[in-house]
N, C-alpha and C positions, 0 to 999 in steps of 0.2 A: 689657231695652232696651240696656244698656251692654255687651253681649257678654262679653268676658273679665272684666269687673268685677262680673258678677252674683253671684259667690260671695264678693265682698269689699265687703259693704254697710256695715260699720262703719268709722268714721274711723281706728281703730287698725289695722285690716287694710289699708286703703288706704295708710296711712303705711308699713306694713311692706314693701309691694312698691314703694314709692318714688313713688306717684302724688302729684303736686304740685297743691295746691288754689290758689284765687285769693288767699287771704290770705297764704299762704307766698310765692307769686309776687310779690305786691305789696310785702310788708314785708321779705322776705329777699333778693330779687334785683333787683326793679325799683327800689325806693327807694335802696338803697345803691350800685348800679352804674350807674344812669342819671341823671346830673345834670339837674335840671329845666331849667336854662338851655339845654340841648341839644335839648329836645323839639321846638322849632320846626323844627329841621333835618329831622325825620322826619314831623311832623304836617302839614307843608306840602309837598306833592309838588313844587312849583316849586323850593323850596329844596333838596330832596333831589336833584332833577335837576341843579341848579347845582353842588353839591359833588361829585356823581358825575362830571360832566364834568371838573371840576378834577382829580380823582384818576384820570382816564383810564378810568372804568368805563362800559361801553356801556349806554345807555338808549334808549328809544324817542324818535325825533326829534320835537322840538317844532315844530308848524306855527305856533302863535301863542298868545297869552294875552289874555284879556279880564278887566279888573279893575273896570270901572265899567259901570253900566247904559247910559250914553250911547254906549258902545263896541259894544253888541250889534249895531248896524247894520253894523259893519265885518266881521262874520262872513262874509257872502257874498263879499266881496272876498278875505278871508283864505283861504278854501278854494278859490276859483276854480273850475277844472274838475275838481277831485279827485272821484273816485267812491267813495273810502273814507277813513275817518278815525275818530278816537275823541274824544269830548267827555267831560271828567271834572272833578269839583270838586277843587280843590287840597287841601282839608282834609276830604274825605269819608272814610268808613270803611265797611268791610264790603261794598264794591262798590256802595254806594248812589250814585245819581246818574250812574253811568257809562252813556253812550249810545254804542253802536257802530253805525257805518254801513258797510255792506259793498258798496254799489252804488247805481246810479241807475236809475230807470225814468221816462223823460221828465223832468218837472219834480219828480218825487218821489225821496226818498232811501229806501233799503231797509235795514231792520234785519236781523240774522242770521236771524230767523224769517220774513223776507220781508214783514213789516208795512211799509206805506208811510208816510212822514212828509213833510210839506211843510216848506219853509224856515221858515215861521211856527211850526210845531211845534217845530223845533229851537231857534229863537230864544226861544220861550217857556220851553223847558227851560233854556237858558242863563240867562235872567232868574231862574228859580227857584234855580239854583245860586248866583248872585250874592247872592240874598236870604238864603242860608244854610239852605235847605230840607234839604240833605244833609250839612251840615258838622257837625263835632264841637261840641256846645254851641249849635248854631244861629247861629254867628257869620257875619257877612258874609264872603263867600268870593270866590275867583278861579276862572276857568274856563281849563282847559288844553285845547287842541286838538292832538292828537298824531297822528303817522302810525300807521296800523294795523299791528299785529303779525301776521305770517303764521307760524303755528306749524309746526314741522317735520313733514313728512309721516309721520315715524315714529309720530306720535300719532294718525293717522287712526283714527277709531272709538272712541278713548278719551275723547273729549270731544264734547259736543253743542252746536252753535251758539255756541261760545265758545273762548277761548284758555286752555289748561291752564297752570297755573303750579306752580312748586315752592317750597314754604315750607321754609326751613332755619332752625332756631333756633340762634343763635350766642351763646356765652357766653365772654367774655374772648378772643374771636377763635377759639374752638374750635367747629366744627360739632358739635352735640350730638344733634339729632334732625331728621328730614326727612320730608316727605310731599308728594305731588302732589295738587293739587285739580283735579277734573275737572267741568266744567259739565254740567248736565242740563236736561231740559225743565222740571223742577220749580224749578230755580234760575234760570230765564229766561236761560240762556246765561252766567251769572256763576259764577266759581269761589269761591262762598261756601258753606261747609258748613252754616250755619244756614238758608240758603235752599234746601237740598236738593242741593248739589253732593256728589260722591263724594270721600272722602279716602282716598288710597292711601299707607300707610306704606312708606317706602323704606329699604333697607339702606344704611347710611352708607358701607360699603366699596365696594359695587358699583352702587348706584343702582337695584337691582332691587326690584320690589314684594314686600312680605312680608305685607301684609294690606290689606283694603279695607272701608270702611264708608260707609253713607249713613244720615243721622239716627242715628248711633251704633250702627247694627245692621250686622253683617257682610254683605257682598255679594261675589259672585264674578264677576258679569258687569255690564257697564254697563247700567243700566236702560232706556236708549233705543236703544243700538246693538247690545247683546248681546256686545260685545267682552270676551274673557277678561281681567280686570283683573290677574290674577296673571302674565300674560306681559309686563306693562309693564316696560320698563327705560329709564332716562333716559340718552341718549347724552351724550358730552362731560362725563362725571360729574366728572372731575378739575377741569375748568374751572368747573363749577357750584360746587363746594366752595371753590375758590380765590376766586371772586368773592364768595361769601357770607362767607368768613373775612376777606377784606380790608375788608369793611364795618365791622369793629371799629375799625380805624385811621381810616377815612374819617369815621365819625360820632362817635367818642369815646364811644359808648354800650356798656356792658358786657353787657347782656342785650337782644337784639333778635331780631325775626323778619325775615328777608330773603325777599322774594318775587321769584323769578327765572323768566323765560320763555325758551323756546328758539325763536328766530326761524330760519326755514329758510335765510335768507341770512346773517344776522349772528351766529348762534350764541347763547350765553347772554347775556341782557340783564337788568339790574336794573329791576324794575317799581316797587317801593317798599320802604320800611323801616317797621317797626312797633315802637315802643318798649314796647308792651303786648301782645305776641303771645298769642293764645288758647291754651287748654289741651287742645283736642280732638285735637291731634296725638298725645297719649298714647293715645287710644282707637284711632286709626288704626294705631299702632305696637304696640299691646298691651304697652306698657312705660311705666314712670314716668321722669320727668325727673330727679328728685332724686338718685338714685345717680350719674348722669353729672355733674351740676353739682357735687356734693360731691367727686367724684374729681378734677375739674379744679381746684377750690379747693385741695385737698391737694397736687396736682402743682405748682401755681404757688408754693406756699410754699417748695418745694425748688428749683425751676428757673423763676424768674419771666420770664426772657427767652427766648422761643422765636419762631422765624420762622413765617411763614404756612405754609410747607411742613411744618415740624415739627409744627405744631398739627394740620394736616390728617392727617398720617401717624398721629399719636396717636389721633385720633378714629376713623379708618378701622379701625385695629387693635383698639381697645378697645370701640367702640360699634357695630361692624358686626353685623348679624343675618343669619344664613343660613337658607335653607329648602330 
């Protein structure tokens, strides 16, 4: 099931090839490098958006925010005549609670799969978000209504009814591993690997695909479109890495997952930050995180002050994988 890990079933062998488990991630990297008081900056997408704008980082434009149940009725006025938008919980995780509208048909709104929704359906969904149905820990939440992202045409056929995003793990400002997450019919148009999205490991030097998996098993073609996944290459790769690396200074967090989308008009945009990034990226890359993290820790003991450009150059040179 785990592809390249099938011959490494014991914890000792997994450790030997540098695969990082959840306990090591939590105790060795998240706890020491991510101050708890900074978590709200990334757990709340509204706060993330605010600090990103402050630091000049491009993010999807905010149409409006609904904080209380009595404000739900203002949604109709908020969207006006817009035919496309995205509704999401401020404190959601794993893509849960995100509602994407791509058009209208009369008085109905259309999801990417062409399913029709009434205004009451959307308002009911907003009420569920406010009640904490999709938030971390079931806490009362806020609702963000954002402009829809139009992904670059270079990704046509690589994603099904959803916007593909690039996850870059950043440690102390160094990009250490990356993958692209591509939505499928199984994932309901969401770029969530646990729901059935495809994960494509990317070479940190070039942004080219090096491996692809779905449900942790290797795949070569997109399950819905048939597109050859090994031909994928992310354009503007230097800008993607620079955006990801700069999130270290922006957030103050030492170990983070940065989720970046490529808009056809605005280029790379920060979608969100994650203070507890998942570990499946190692499966997509057929490589462990630990050797890279340890190399950076050793490097910073000798040369603690490095610019964003120097950090990116180091990562591209030392962590790039070629096929």
